[in-house]
N, C-alpha and C positions, 0 to 999 in steps of 0.2 A: 668285330665279323658280327654277321649275322647266321644262323645256320637253322637250318628247317629239320623237324625228326617229328616222326610220323609212329604211332602207337594206335593206329586204327588203319583200316580201309582206305581213308582219306588220304589225297597226295594232292600236294597243290602243285598248278600247272605256273612252269615262267618261273620258276622261282631266284631269278636274278631278278624281272621287273619288281617282284615284293620285296626283296633285299634293298634294292636300289629305292624304293620308295618309303622304305621304312629308315633309309639315312638320310632321305630327306627331310622326315619328320625330324629328325633328331638333329638335323644342323639348323632346322628350321627353328627350332628352342634354341640355339646357343649352345650344346651339349656335345659331346664327344660322344665317338663309337665304340663300347666297348667289346664285351664278348653278350651276344643278346642270342638265346636259345627257344624257338617258338617249338612247341610240341604239341601236335594236333595227335589228339585222342577221342575217347568215347565218352557218354555220360560214366559209365561205372567206372573206369580209370578215372576220371575228376572227381567223382563221389567220392572213391577210394582216399588221394591225397586230398581233398577236402575234408574229412573225419579227421585222418591220422595226424595232420600237421596246423590243421587249423580247428580242429575240434567242431567244425559246423557240420552238418547232421542235413546237408540240402543239397540237392542240384544248381550246379551253375555254368554257366557261359565260360567265362575265366578266373585262372587264378596265376598272382603273379607273382615272383618272388623276387625282391630287390637288394641288386648287388651292388647298387652306382656307388661310387665312391668321387667325393665332389662333383666335377662337370663330366664324368668318364659314364655313360650310361653302360649298366651290365645287370643280366637276371636271366633266370628262367620265368616261360610266359608257356602254359596250359589252357591248351585250349578245345572245349567241347564241338565237334563240330556238329553231332547231333541237337544239341544245346544250340548254336547257332543256327543250324537249319529249321528249328523250332521258333526260334523267336523272329526270325527271317518273316514266317507265317503269320506269325502274331502282330509283326509291325507290319505287315504288307510290302515288303520290300525284297529286291532278289537276295541269296544265297551270298552269292559275292560280296552285293553291298554290306550286308550285312557281317560278315567277313572282314572285311574292311573296318568297318566302326571296331571291331574287338579286338583286333590287330592293334592299330592305331589306340588304343583306349590302352591296352598294357603297356606300350612306351609312354605315354602320358602319364599314365603312374608315376614312372620313373623319372619325369622331367617336374615333379611335383604338385599334379594338380589331383585333387579329389575329389570324390563323390558323395560322400556322407550326407551332407548337408544338401539344401534346395539348389540354395547360390552356388556353389559347389558343382552340384553333379548339371546345372543350368550352364556353367562357363564349361564342364568337362563336354558336355555333348556338342555348344559349338566349335571347340577344340576339334572333338571328332571328325563335324563338318569340314573345317578347314581344311583336316589332314586327307579327309578321303579325296577331297578335290585337288589336293598334289599329285595323286594317282596318276593323273592324267596329263598331269605339264612333266615334257620331255626337257632333257637337259643337253 
């Protein structure tokens, strides 16, 4: 089950479209859907989580807590929509495209993809693009 929660003024339109897309991402990686919670928030909310749970005193666009067991994907994905908007401007892409990239990014971590090394980050970007393209695929 994929749920969307809001800790800011932001609201995702057409939640079912996004939920179906996330399900296709998970299935395309040959995993099963467990309990996935997306929590959309602002910079302050995510910064507090970053300091409290990860001991990082920095702003970030996404923090994910992975509860995956075997092939069943589960976790909490916190996304700062403020940071996504700023990154979209920095990367000269639309807010919607950057939001999709970040949403896919969290699930891809649960599927075992990393982004700490240059080669891992390169593969992660390739996978993000591949999964963004699934958004437009009708089932």
